[in-house]
KOLKE-819462 format. One line per 2 residues: number of its first residue (from 1); for each residue x, y negated, z of N, C-alpha, C, O. Coordinates in steps of 0.05 Angstrom, whole numbers, plus 5000, padded with zeros to 4 digits. Atoms other than C-alpha are relative to their C-alpha. Layout:
<rs>
NUM) X,Y,Z,X,Y,Z,X,Y,Z,X,Y,Z; ...
</rs>
This chain:
<rs>
1) 4988,5021,5017,0671,9572,4197,5010,4977,5018,5019,4957,5007; 4991,5021,4983,0689,9530,4258,5030,4997,5000,5044,5017,4995
3) 4972,5004,4996,0757,9499,4268,5015,4992,4975,5038,4983,4978; 4986,5006,5024,0775,9488,4195,4991,4973,4989,4978,4957,5003
5) 5007,5025,5013,0766,9430,4146,4974,5004,4984,4972,5023,4969; 5025,4999,5016,0696,9417,4118,5002,4979,4978,5011,4957,4982
7) 5000,5018,5023,0690,9386,4049,4972,4991,4994,4953,5007,4995; 5026,5011,5007,0632,9341,4029,5002,4991,4971,5020,4976,4963
9) 4998,5005,5029,0618,9337,3954,4972,5003,4987,4955,5016,4998; 5023,4994,5017,0564,9334,3901,5007,5023,4982,5029,5034,4982
11) 4996,4976,5016,0556,9390,3850,5020,4997,4978,5030,5017,4968; 4981,5004,5022,0602,9358,3799,5028,5009,5007,5045,5014,4990
13) 4974,4990,4991,0662,9380,3841,4998,5028,5012,5016,5036,5028; 5003,4973,4990,0636,9450,3856,5024,5017,4995,5031,5034,5012
15) 4977,4984,5007,0695,9480,3820,5024,4995,5019,5040,5012,5025; 4978,5007,4981,0743,9442,3866,4994,5011,5028,5012,5021,5041
17) 5008,4989,4974,0704,9462,3928,5005,5030,5001,5016,5040,5021; 4995,4972,5001,0708,9535,3907,5030,5006,5003,5038,5025,5017
19) 4971,4997,4998,0783,9528,3898,5011,4996,5028,5027,5011,5038; 4991,5006,4973,0793,9496,3966,4993,5022,5020,5009,5029,5037
21) 5009,4979,4981,0752,9549,4002,5015,5026,4994,5023,5040,5013; 4988,4975,5007,0782,9608,3964,5030,5001,5008,5041,5022,5014
23) 4972,5001,4993,0853,9584,3979,5005,4995,5030,5027,4994,5039; 4998,5003,4971,0838,9574,4053,5005,4971,5009,5010,4968,5033
25) 4996,5027,4992,0845,9498,4053,4975,4988,5013,4977,4969,5028; 5025,5009,4988,0772,9489,4072,4984,5025,5009,4987,5047,4997
27) 5015,4977,4989,0725,9533,4112,4970,4998,4995,4955,5016,5001; 5029,5004,5005,0657,9504,4092,4996,4975,4985,5015,4959,4981
29) 5006,5023,5017,0622,9451,4051,4972,4990,5006,4955,5004,5016; 5026,5013,4998,0565,9402,4053,4994,4988,4973,5010,4973,4962
31) 5007,5010,5026,0528,9385,3989,4984,4974,5003,4967,4971,5021; 5015,5025,5000,0503,9314,3975,4988,4997,4972,5000,5005,4952
33) 5013,5004,5026,0455,9294,3920,4987,5026,4990,4981,5044,5005; 5013,4977,5013,0426,9343,3871,5020,5022,4995,5044,5018,4996
35) 4983,4977,5006,0453,9412,3854,5007,5016,5024,4999,5010,5047; 4992,4981,4980,0485,9467,3894,5030,5003,5001,5043,4999,4980
37) 4972,4993,4997,0553,9484,3921,5002,5030,5005,4982,5042,5010; 4996,4971,4996,0583,9554,3930,4992,5008,5028,4987,4992,5045
39) 5007,4989,4973,0569,9599,3989,5019,4988,5021,5042,4980,5014; 4985,5013,4979,0594,9573,4055,4992,4972,5005,5006,4957,5020
41) 5009,5027,4996,0554,9509,4052,4983,4997,5025,4967,5014,5031; 5016,5008,4977,0525,9476,4114,4975,4986,4990,4974,4976,4967
43) 5024,5014,5007,0455,9448,4113,5002,4970,5001,4987,4956,4987; 4997,5029,4997,0478,9379,4134,5027,4994,5013,5041,5012,5023
45) 4975,5008,4987,0538,9340,4159,4998,5004,5030,5018,5012,5043; 5004,4997,4972,0509,9341,4229,5005,5029,5009,5017,5034,5029
47) 4996,4972,4994,0508,9417,4228,5030,5007,4999,5040,5021,5016; 4972,4994,5002,0580,9419,4204,5016,4988,5023,5034,5001,5034
49) 4985,5013,4978,0604,9370,4258,4994,5015,5026,5011,5015,5044; 5006,4984,4976,0569,9413,4310,5017,5024,5003,5019,5035,5025
51) 4982,4977,4998,0618,9468,4294,5029,4992,5007,5047,5008,5006; 4974,5011,4992,0676,9423,4314,5022,5007,4980,5042,5020,4986
53) 4980,4995,5020,0716,9425,4249,5026,4985,5006,5026,4966,5022; 4975,5014,4998,0789,9404,4245,4998,4972,4988,5011,4953,4998
55) 5003,5025,5014,0768,9348,4199,4980,5002,4978,4971,5024,4971; 5020,5001,5022,0721,9327,4143,5013,4985,4976,5024,4964,4980
57) 4990,5012,5024,0743,9312,4071,4977,4993,4981,4963,5011,4973; 5021,5009,5018,0696,9271,4027,5012,4998,4972,5030,4983,4967
59) 4988,4998,5027,0709,9288,3954,4986,4983,4979,4998,4978,4957; 5015,5016,5020,0656,9247,3918,4985,4977,5014,4979,4979,5038
61) 5014,5023,4988,0622,9179,3930,4970,5004,4999,4959,5017,4981; 5029,5000,5000,0549,9171,3949,4991,4977,5018,5007,4965,5032
63) 5010,5025,4988,0504,9118,3979,5005,4999,5030,5009,4978,5041; 4997,5000,4971,0510,9140,4052,5029,5008,5009,5033,5015,5032
65) 4973,4992,4993,0585,9154,4050,5011,4984,5024,5023,4995,5042; 4990,5017,4978,0602,9095,4095,4989,5008,5027,5003,5009,5047
67) 5013,4992,4975,0551,9116,4148,5011,5028,5009,5014,5032,5033; 4990,4974,4992,0576,9188,4146,5029,4999,5011,5036,5014,5029
69) 4974,5004,4989,0647,9164,4157,4999,4990,5029,5014,4999,5046; 5004,5010,4973,0623,9126,4218,4991,5022,5019,4999,5023,5042
71) 5009,4977,4983,0588,9189,4243,5023,5018,5008,5025,5026,5031; 4976,4984,4994,0653,9228,4238,5017,4986,5021,5027,4998,5040
73) 4984,5016,4982,0690,9172,4274,4988,5001,5029,5002,5004,5048; 5013,5000,4974,0638,9169,4330,5002,5028,5014,5003,5029,5038
75) 4998,4973,4989,0643,9245,4339,5029,5008,5006,5034,5029,5017; 4972,4994,4995,0719,9241,4344,5012,5020,4981,5032,5033,4987
77) 4991,4980,5020,0728,9283,4281,5016,4984,4979,5006,4966,4967; 4984,5013,5022,0785,9262,4233,4986,5003,4974,4973,5024,4968
79) 5012,4998,5027,0761,9247,4163,5018,4987,4979,5034,4969,4986; 4984,5011,5022,0793,9233,4096,4982,4997,4976,4964,5014,4971
81) 5018,5006,5022,0761,9203,4034,5017,4999,4974,5038,4986,4974; 4985,4999,5024,0785,9217,3963,4998,4975,4982,5011,4974,4961
83) 5002,5025,5014,0765,9148,3940,4992,4978,5019,4988,4983,5043; 5007,5022,4982,0748,9079,3967,4971,5001,5009,4954,5012,4996
85) 5027,5002,4989,0687,9066,4011,4992,4971,5000,5007,4954,5010; 5008,5028,5002,0649,9002,3997,4999,4986,5028,4987,4996,5047
87) 5000,5016,4976,0662,8950,4051,5017,5012,5022,5016,5002,5045; 4984,4988,4979,0712,8994,4088,5028,4989,5001,5036,4972,4984
89) 4972,5008,4998,0784,8984,4110,5015,5011,4976,5016,5035,4973; 4986,4991,5024,0824,8987,4045,5025,5016,5005,5036,5028,4987
91) 4975,4986,4994,0883,9017,4081,4996,5031,5002,5016,5046,5003; 5004,4971,4999,0850,9086,4084,5010,5012,4974,5005,5002,4952
93) 4987,4989,5024,0887,9132,4036,4980,5014,4981,4963,5029,4990; 5015,4985,5019,0854,9155,3972,5017,5005,4975,5008,5002,4952
95) 4982,4996,5022,0914,9172,3929,4999,5029,4989,5020,5041,4985; 5004,4973,5011,0885,9238,3903,5014,5002,4973,5027,5023,4967
97) 4988,4999,5026,0909,9220,3833,5030,5006,5000,5040,5019,4981; 4971,4997,4998,0982,9221,3856,5008,5030,4999,5030,5037,4992
99) 4993,4971,4997,0978,9297,3866,4991,5016,4975,4995,5041,4975; 5007,4985,5025,0952,9315,3796,5025,5010,4986,5044,4994,4982
101) 4976,4990,5014,1002,9361,3761,5007,4984,4975,5030,4981,4968; 4995,5015,5025,0993,9320,3697,5014,4974,5006,5032,4965,4991
103) 4987,5026,4993,1013,9255,3732,5029,5005,5008,5047,4990,5000; 4972,4994,4993,1074,9288,3762,5017,5006,4975,5040,4998,4974
105) 4986,4995,5025,1093,9313,3693,5007,4975,4985,5029,4972,4974; 4994,5026,5014,1087,9243,3664,5021,4984,5015,5039,4972,5003
107) 4979,5014,4985,1128,9214,3721,5027,5011,4996,5047,4997,4993; 4974,4987,5005,1182,9265,3712,5011,4995,4972,5034,4989,4969
109) 4992,5004,5028,1183,9258,3637,5010,4971,4995,5028,4967,4979; 4992,5028,5005,1187,9182,3640,5026,4993,5013,5038,4972,5007
111) 4974,5005,4987,1249,9187,3684,5023,5008,4981,5046,5000,4987; 4979,4992,5019,1287,9218,3625,5010,4975,4985,4994,4959,4975
113) 4989,5024,5014,1334,9167,3594,4991,4997,4972,4988,4975,4962; 5009,5001,5028,1310,9186,3524,4973,4987,4998,4966,4977,4976
115) 5027,5012,5001,1240,9162,3542,5001,4970,4998,4983,4958,4985; 4997,5029,5000,1263,9091,3552,4982,4987,5020,4977,4998,5041
117) 5017,5015,4982,1218,9039,3584,4971,5004,4992,4965,5004,4969; 5028,4996,5007,1143,9050,3589,4987,4975,4989,4992,4953,4999
119) 5013,5024,5012,1101,9004,3545,4970,5002,4998,4956,4982,4995; 5029,4997,5003,1031,9034,3541,4991,5026,5014,5004,5047,5013
121) 5012,4977,4987,0987,9082,3582,4970,5001,4994,4956,4981,4994; 5029,4996,5005,0919,9112,3565,4990,5024,5016,5003,5045,5017
123) 5012,4979,4984,0875,9153,3610,4970,5002,4994,4955,4982,4997; 5029,4995,5006,0807,9183,3589,4991,5023,5016,5002,5045,5015
125) 5010,4978,4983,0766,9223,3638,4970,4997,5003,4959,4975,5001; 5028,5000,4992,0694,9242,3654,4998,4989,5028,5018,4986,5042
127) 5004,5010,4974,0664,9215,3717,4977,4980,5002,4969,4972,5023; 5021,5020,5000,0610,9167,3695,4972,5012,5006,4953,5006,4992
129) 5026,4988,4992,0555,9206,3730,4984,4982,5019,4961,4987,5024; 5013,5020,4983,0538,9146,3775,5017,4976,5001,5040,4976,4992
131) 4985,5024,4996,0560,9076,3791,5025,5004,5017,5047,4997,5009; 4978,4996,4982,0603,9097,3849,5021,5020,4989,5045,5016,4993
133) 4981,4982,5012,0634,9156,3812,5017,4987,4979,5041,4992,4976; 4985,5015,5020,0653,9110,3755,5021,4982,5013,5043,4980,5003
135) 4982,5017,4985,0684,9062,3805,5024,5016,5009,5047,5007,5006; 4978,4983,4991,0726,9118,3835,5019,5006,4977,5044,5004,4980
137) 4983,4992,5022,0751,9140,3767,5016,4976,4990,5040,4979,4982; 4986,5024,5008,0770,9068,3749,5023,4993,5019,5045,4986,5011
139) 4980,5006,4980,0807,9057,3814,5024,5020,4998,5047,5012,5000; 4979,4980,5004,0846,9122,3804,5017,4993,4976,5042,4993,4977
141) 4986,5006,5024,0864,9102,3734,5017,4975,5003,5040,4974,4992; 4985,5025,4996,0886,9032,3755,5026,5007,5015,5047,4996,5008
143) 4976,4993,4984,0935,9062,3806,5019,5017,4985,5044,5014,4988; 4983,4984,5017,0961,9113,3757,5016,4981,4981,5040,4984,4978
145) 4987,5018,5019,0975,9057,3707,5022,4984,5014,5044,4980,5002; 4980,5016,4986,1012,9015,3759,5025,5016,5006,5047,5006,5004
147) 4978,4983,4994,1055,9074,3778,5016,5008,4975,5041,5006,4975; 4986,4990,5023,1071,9100,3709,5012,4977,4983,5032,4982,4970
149) 4989,5023,5014,1082,9031,3678,5019,4984,5017,5032,4965,5007; 4981,5013,4981,1122,9009,3739,4997,4970,5002,5016,4955,5003
151) 5006,5029,4998,1087,8942,3744,4972,4996,5010,4956,5015,5010; 5027,5007,4991,1026,8907,3771,4986,4984,4978,4999,4970,4963
153) 5014,5015,5021,0971,8877,3727,5000,4970,5004,4999,4960,5027; 5004,5029,4999,0969,8804,3710,4974,4992,4987,4965,4969,4989
155) 5026,5005,5012,0905,8810,3670,4985,5026,4999,4995,5047,4992; 5017,4976,5000,0847,8859,3677,4973,4993,4986,4960,4974,4994
157) 5025,5004,5015,0788,8863,3628,4983,5025,5003,4993,5047,4996; 5017,4977,4995,0729,8908,3644,4974,4998,4985,4961,4977,4986
159) 5026,4998,5013,0670,8929,3602,4987,5025,5009,5000,5045,5015; 5014,4977,4990,0616,8977,3623,4971,5000,4990,4960,4979,4983
161) 5028,4998,5007,0547,9002,3606,4988,5026,5012,5003,5043,5021; 5013,4976,4990,0496,9054,3628,4974,5006,4985,4961,4988,4974
163) 5025,4991,5012,0439,9094,3600,4988,5021,5019,4999,5043,5021; 5010,4982,4980,0395,9127,3652,5019,5000,5024,5026,4979,5035
165) 4981,4998,4978,0441,9154,3706,5029,5002,4990,5047,5006,5006; 4974,4996,5011,0501,9158,3659,5014,4973,4994,5002,4955,4984
167) 4985,5024,5003,0556,9106,3658,5025,5005,4982,5035,5027,4980; 4974,4999,5014,0615,9090,3613,5013,4973,5005,5000,4953,5008
169) 4985,5025,4993,0670,9039,3626,5027,5001,4987,5038,5023,4983; 4972,5002,5010,0736,9015,3598,5014,4976,5013,5003,4954,5014
171) 4984,5020,4986,0789,8977,3636,5025,4995,4984,5041,5014,4980; 4976,5007,5016,0843,8941,3596,5019,4984,5018,5010,4964,5030
173) 4981,5013,4982,0906,8921,3633,5024,4989,4985,5034,5001,4967; 4975,5011,5009,0963,8875,3616,5018,4997,5025,5010,4984,5045
175) 4983,4999,4976,1022,8884,3664,5021,4978,4999,5026,4966,4978; 4980,5022,4997,1075,8836,3689,5025,5005,4983,5040,4986,4977
177) 4977,4994,5018,1128,8872,3646,4992,5001,4971,5007,5012,4954; 5011,5001,5027,1085,8862,3583,4990,5027,4990,4982,5029,4967
179) 5012,4975,5008,1064,8935,3581,4970,4998,5003,4960,4980,5016; 5029,5001,5000,0990,8951,3572,4989,5027,5007,5003,5048,5004
181) 5013,4974,4993,0940,9005,3593,4971,4998,4993,4959,4977,4993; 5029,4997,5004,0871,9029,3576,4989,5023,5016,4998,5046,5013
183) 5012,4980,4982,0830,9066,3628,4971,5004,4991,4955,4985,4993; 5027,4995,5011,0766,9098,3599,4986,5022,5017,4998,5043,5023
185) 5016,4981,4986,0711,9133,3638,4976,5007,4983,4961,4989,4974; 5022,4992,5017,0661,9174,3598,4976,5010,5017,4980,5017,5040
187) 5024,4993,4985,0589,9190,3618,4996,5030,5002,4975,5041,4994; 5002,4971,4996,0602,9263,3636,5013,5007,5026,5029,4991,5037
189) 4988,4991,4975,0622,9303,3697,5029,5006,4996,5037,5015,4974; 4971,4995,5003,0698,9309,3710,5007,5029,5003,5019,5036,5023
191) 4995,4972,4997,0701,9383,3697,5027,5009,4991,5036,5032,4997; 4972,4994,5008,0770,9381,3665,5017,4976,5007,5006,4954,5009
193) 4983,5023,4995,0830,9337,3680,5000,4980,4977,4991,4986,4955; 5000,5022,5019,0839,9271,3644,5019,5006,4977,5039,5021,4980
195) 4981,5002,5022,0871,9263,3576,5018,4976,5005,5008,4954,5010; 4981,5022,4993,0934,9221,3588,5021,4998,4979,5032,5018,4969
197) 4978,5006,5018,0984,9188,3541,5017,4978,5011,5007,4957,5020; 4981,5020,4990,1046,9150,3562,5021,4995,4978,5035,5013,4971
199) 4981,5007,5021,1086,9113,3509,5023,4984,5011,5020,4965,5027; 4976,5014,4992,1157,9091,3520,5015,4989,4976,5007,4995,4953
201) 4985,5011,5022,1207,9054,3478,5015,5022,4985,5025,5017,4962; 4986,4978,5014,1239,9121,3461,4984,5024,4993,4994,5043,4981
203) 5017,4977,5007,1180,9168,3455,4974,4999,5015,4968,4979,5029; 5027,4999,4988,1111,9189,3478,4996,5027,5014,5005,5048,5004
205) 5007,4976,4986,1086,9240,3529,4969,5002,5000,4956,4983,5008; 5029,4996,5002,1015,9268,3518,4992,5024,5017,5004,5046,5014
207) 5010,4978,4984,0977,9311,3568,4970,5002,4994,4955,4984,5001; 5028,4996,5007,0910,9339,3543,4987,5016,5022,4994,5039,5027
209) 5013,4986,4977,0864,9356,3601,4985,5025,4992,4985,5044,5008; 5016,4977,5008,0820,9404,3562,5015,5020,4983,5003,5039,4972
211) 4985,4983,5018,0877,9439,3525,4997,5029,5006,4995,5046,4988; 5002,4971,4992,0871,9504,3565,4972,5008,5008,4969,5029,5020
213) 5027,4994,4991,0796,9501,3577,4988,5021,4981,4994,5022,4957; 5013,4979,5015,0755,9561,3555,4970,4994,4999,4957,4993,5020
215) 5029,5005,5002,0684,9545,3528,4984,5026,5004,4990,5046,4992; 5017,4977,4994,0631,9592,3555,4971,4992,4996,4962,4972,5008
217) 5028,5006,5005,0559,9593,3529,4983,5011,5023,4985,5035,5029; 5018,4991,4978,0508,9596,3586,4971,4994,4992,4966,4983,4971
219) 5029,5005,5006,0432,9592,3590,4994,4971,5000,4973,4963,4988; 5005,5029,4999,0437,9517,3603,5018,4984,4981,5017,4960,4980
221) 4982,5014,5018,0489,9501,3550,5028,5011,5000,5032,5035,5007; 4972,4991,5001,0565,9505,3542,5015,4989,5024,5013,4965,5030
223) 4984,5008,4977,0610,9503,3603,5029,5006,4994,5036,5025,4979; 4971,4996,5004,0686,9496,3604,5012,5012,5025,5009,5000,5047
225) 4986,4988,4978,0725,9542,3648,5030,4993,4998,5042,4995,4977; 4973,5011,5001,0792,9514,3668,5016,5011,5023,5009,5006,5047
227) 4982,4990,4979,0847,9550,3706,5020,4978,5007,5039,4973,4991; 4984,5024,4995,0879,9492,3741,5004,4996,5030,4987,5003,5046
229) 4995,5008,4972,0911,9469,3806,4989,4972,5003,5002,4953,4995; 5012,5026,4997,0865,9412,3825,5015,4983,5020,5025,4994,5040
231) 4984,5017,4982,0897,9352,3858,4989,4998,5029,5004,4992,5047; 5011,5001,4973,0849,9356,3917,5014,5019,5020,5015,5013,5044
233) 4986,4981,4983,0888,9416,3944,5025,4987,5013,5028,4987,5037; 4976,5013,4990,0954,9379,3950,4994,4974,5015,5006,4968,5036
235) 5008,5024,4987,0919,9314,3969,4990,5006,5029,4997,4991,5048; 5011,4994,4973,0882,9347,4027,5022,5008,5019,5022,5002,5042
237) 4977,4993,4984,0947,9377,4052,5015,4975,5010,5022,4973,5033; 4985,5024,4993,0981,9309,4050,4986,4982,5020,4998,4973,5039
239) 5014,5018,4982,0927,9268,4084,4995,5013,5027,4996,5000,5048; 5004,4986,4975,0914,9322,4136,5026,4999,5017,5025,5000,5042
241) 4975,5002,4986,0988,9318,4153,5010,4971,5004,5032,4966,5013; 4994,5029,4998,0986,9241,4152,5025,4992,4985,5040,4975,4994
243) 4976,5006,5015,1040,9239,4099,4994,4986,4973,5013,4981,4958; 5007,5013,5024,1002,9204,4043,5001,4970,5004,4992,4960,5024
245) 4998,5030,4997,1015,9129,4030,4972,4988,4997,4955,4999,4984; 5025,5015,5002,0958,9079,4037,5001,4983,4974,5022,4973,4967
247) 5001,5015,5025,0935,9044,3973,4994,4970,5005,4989,4961,5027; 5008,5028,4999,0923,8971,3957,4969,4998,5001,4955,5019,4998
249) 5029,5003,4997,0853,8942,3964,4986,5007,4974,4996,5002,4952; 5017,4992,5023,0799,8970,3918,4979,4978,4996,4962,4974,5013
251) 5018,5023,5003,0760,8912,3887,4985,5001,4973,4973,4980,4966; 5012,4999,5026,0733,8936,3820,4969,5003,5000,4956,5000,4980
253) 5029,4993,4999,0662,8954,3844,4983,4976,4992,4964,4979,4976; 5017,5024,5006,0633,8883,3841,5002,4993,4970,4982,4984,4958
255) 4997,5007,5029,0662,8872,3771,4986,5021,4983,4976,5015,4961; 5013,4979,5015,0635,8939,3747,4970,4995,5000,4957,4997,4979
257) 5028,5007,4999,0565,8920,3770,4994,4976,4981,4975,4976,4966; 5004,5024,5016,0572,8852,3737,5002,5005,4970,4986,4995,4954
259) 4996,4994,5028,0598,8880,3671,4976,5016,4989,4968,5011,4966; 5023,4984,5009,0540,8930,3667,4975,4982,4996,4959,4987,4978
261) 5024,5017,5002,0488,8875,3679,5003,4981,4977,4984,4977,4962; 4996,5020,5020,0518,8824,3632,5005,5011,4972,5000,4998,4952
263) 4992,4987,5025,0541,8873,3578,5021,4983,4986,5024,4984,4961; 4978,5015,5010,0600,8827,3569,5026,5009,5013,5025,5022,5034
265) 4974,4993,4988,0674,8837,3582,5005,4981,5024,5003,4957,5021; 4995,5015,4976,0690,8815,3653,5030,4998,5005,5044,5018,5005
267) 4973,5003,4991,0757,8786,3673,5001,5004,5030,4988,4990,5045; 4999,4993,4972,0775,8816,3740,5028,5000,5011,5032,5006,5035
</rs>
């Protein structure tokens, strides 16, 4: 497994890891947190780095992510992160959302003259499995909204709550062109793509993430099987080739913590 790209992920993205390995974009994986990843997993990041991989791609956030990024840097191994790292250089690219087929469909559709000007965007997705995972989902949604509504926010209102290890959050945006957006993160793993709706002055485009999912009953409950090209595949190609743009600073984490503690809407 030496010489290829190693992916680091928790079990909630196991389906993405399987896709990356089966398509040859990754040659091995490291699991963080609870759960298991598919075959081809290393016992630790140190073991993976000892095989001199081409690079390391971090697909999910966790408490030691910043330290593991420093470990890769010290070892001279390139690394890419699919979301922001607390306290890190904000110029590191995490535009995974840009490569989602649904986002591309919305961008293409909104370019049609009949669609008119965008006035409202809604994104609902799972991801509230932890504080950091909720943060990543909100930051992705914020950047999607800015791109699809073609404007930057002038007002951001954030509400959040948690029960046990599960989080939910809603980010309401008012943009400089008077359009609005609602970004919702539900307390479930992101096993299917987001539900997205984009309203224009001439019509609406709706993309249902679970539309083609197949429910399968297992011994532990119901699982959804989804035949999908996950954005991590195209994102990993882009960042590995240094062709992905860098994002703006990610600053929602402190407001997310504050909103969960206060149980009030936070202006951010």
